[in-house]
N, C-alpha and C positions, 0 to 999 in steps of 0.2 A: 260492332256486332260480329258474332262468329257462330258457326254451327258446331255444336258439340254432340258427342254420342254418349249415351248412358245405357248400361246393361239393365234390362228389366228386372227389378226386384220389388219387394213390397214397399220399402222406403228408399227413396232416392234423394240425395242432397244435390241441389242444383242452384244456379244463380236465381235470385228473385226475378219474377216476371218472365222466366224462360217460356218461350212459346214452342210447344211441341208441334212438329210438322209431320212426323210419321213414326210408325212402329213397324219393324220388319225383322224377320229371322235372318241373321247374318250368316250363320253356319249351323251345323246340327247341335251345337252346344249353347249358342248365344242368340237371344232375342234382344234387340236394342231399340231405344228411343233416340231419335235425332231431334234436336231443339235449337232454335235461334236464341242465343244468350248474349247478355252483356257480361264479358269476362270480369269486369270490375265490380259487378253488383255483389251485394251481400248474399250469402248462401242461405237457403231455407230447405227444410225437409218436406217432401211431398210423398203421399201414400197412394199406392196403386193396387189394383186387384185384377187377376187374370181369371176370366170366366170361360169355360168351355161351352161349345154349342150344345144346347139341350139341358144345361144346368140351370136349376132354380137360383134366383138371386133377387135381392131387394134393390131396385134401380134408384131409390131415393138417395139423394146426396152422393150420386156418382155421375161423373162426366165421361162420356164415351171418347176414347182416344183413337182406337183403330183396331183392325182385325188382321191376322196373319195365319197362314197355313203352315203346319208342321207335319210333314208326311201325310197321314190320313186324318189328322186332327185339325180343327179350326179353332183358334183362340181369339178372345176379345179382351182388349185392355181398357180398363176404366180407372179414372183418378177419383180418389175419395175426396169429396168436397168438405171443407171446414175441418180438415185434419188438424188435431189439436197441438201437435209438436211444432214449434217454431224455431 
């Protein structure tokens, strides 16, 4: 097992069963997810959404991943559950 870093995007390809351990702003341009992965595992696409504090959203079929602060803004990362692309 290894820990890999992925830049936060709407769709991220990562090894199957990757276990996300944190989301943090790395610098003023990059927010990243760190995950424990099996580097030999087949890859899969996973979908994420970033929600700002105070924004309306539908929490169904979303799994909370983490929160980070970017200057005066606070963001919340959710994974879309049952994302259809495999």
